[in-house]
C-alpha positions as CSV (number, residue, x, y, z in Angstrom):
1,M,-2.6,17.2,22.3
2,E,-1.2,15.2,19.4
3,R,1.6,12.8,20.3
4,E,4.8,12.7,18.3
5,R,4.3,10.4,15.3
6,L,7.3,8.1,14.8
7,Y,5.9,6.0,11.9
8,S,2.8,6.1,9.7
9,K,1.4,3.8,7.0
10,K,-1.9,3.9,5.2
11,L,-3.8,0.9,3.7
12,N,-6.7,1.4,1.3
13,A,-9.1,-1.5,1.5
14,G,-12.2,-0.8,-0.6
15,K,-14.6,1.5,1.3
16,R,-12.3,1.4,4.4
17,T,-9.0,3.0,5.0
18,Y,-6.6,1.8,7.7
19,F,-3.9,3.9,9.3
20,F,-1.1,2.4,11.3
21,D,0.7,5.0,13.4
22,I,3.4,4.5,16.0
23,K,3.5,7.3,18.5
24,K,5.6,8.2,21.5
25,G,3.8,8.3,24.9
26,R,4.3,10.8,27.7
27,D,6.7,8.3,29.4
28,G,8.8,7.9,26.2
29,S,7.4,4.5,25.3
30,A,6.0,3.7,21.9
31,Y,2.5,2.6,21.1
32,L,0.6,1.6,18.0
33,V,-2.7,3.2,16.9
34,I,-4.7,1.4,14.3
35,T,-7.4,3.5,12.9
36,E,-10.2,2.2,10.6
37,Q,-11.9,5.0,8.7
38,T,-15.1,4.8,6.6
39,E,-17.1,7.6,5.1
40,D,-19.1,8.2,8.2
41,K,-17.0,6.9,11.2
42,K,-13.6,6.3,12.7
43,N,-12.6,3.5,15.1
44,R,-9.3,3.4,16.9
45,L,-7.4,0.6,18.6
46,M,-4.3,1.3,20.7
47,V,-1.6,-1.4,21.3
48,F,1.0,-0.5,23.9
49,E,4.6,-1.5,23.5
50,D,4.7,-3.9,26.4
51,K,1.8,-5.9,24.9
52,A,2.7,-5.6,21.2
53,E,4.3,-9.1,20.9
54,A,1.4,-10.8,22.6
55,F,-1.0,-8.9,20.4
56,M,0.8,-9.9,17.2
57,S,0.9,-13.5,18.3
58,V,-2.9,-13.7,18.8
59,L,-3.4,-11.7,15.5
60,Q,-1.2,-14.2,13.6
61,E,-3.1,-17.1,15.2
62,A,-6.5,-15.6,14.2
63,V,-5.3,-15.0,10.6
64,G,-4.2,-18.6,10.5
65,K,-7.6,-19.8,11.6
66,M,-9.2,-17.6,8.9
67,K,-7.2,-19.5,6.3
68,E,-8.4,-22.8,7.8
69,V,-12.0,-21.9,7.6
70,K,-12.0,-21.2,3.9
């Protein structure tokens, strides 16, 4: 069953397409689904509302490290 979509954004990145969807869970809380799609496969990552800030913190740290490695 498809959950109610509250927000959706698409990012084309060469041969990959990323979808960022915020959906509403059964309990009414929001969660983020990040989908990476290529010609032959699809990968999904779900980030729940109560862990979103911690997820973003680690993601921002990792992006910062990527810039340092250049």
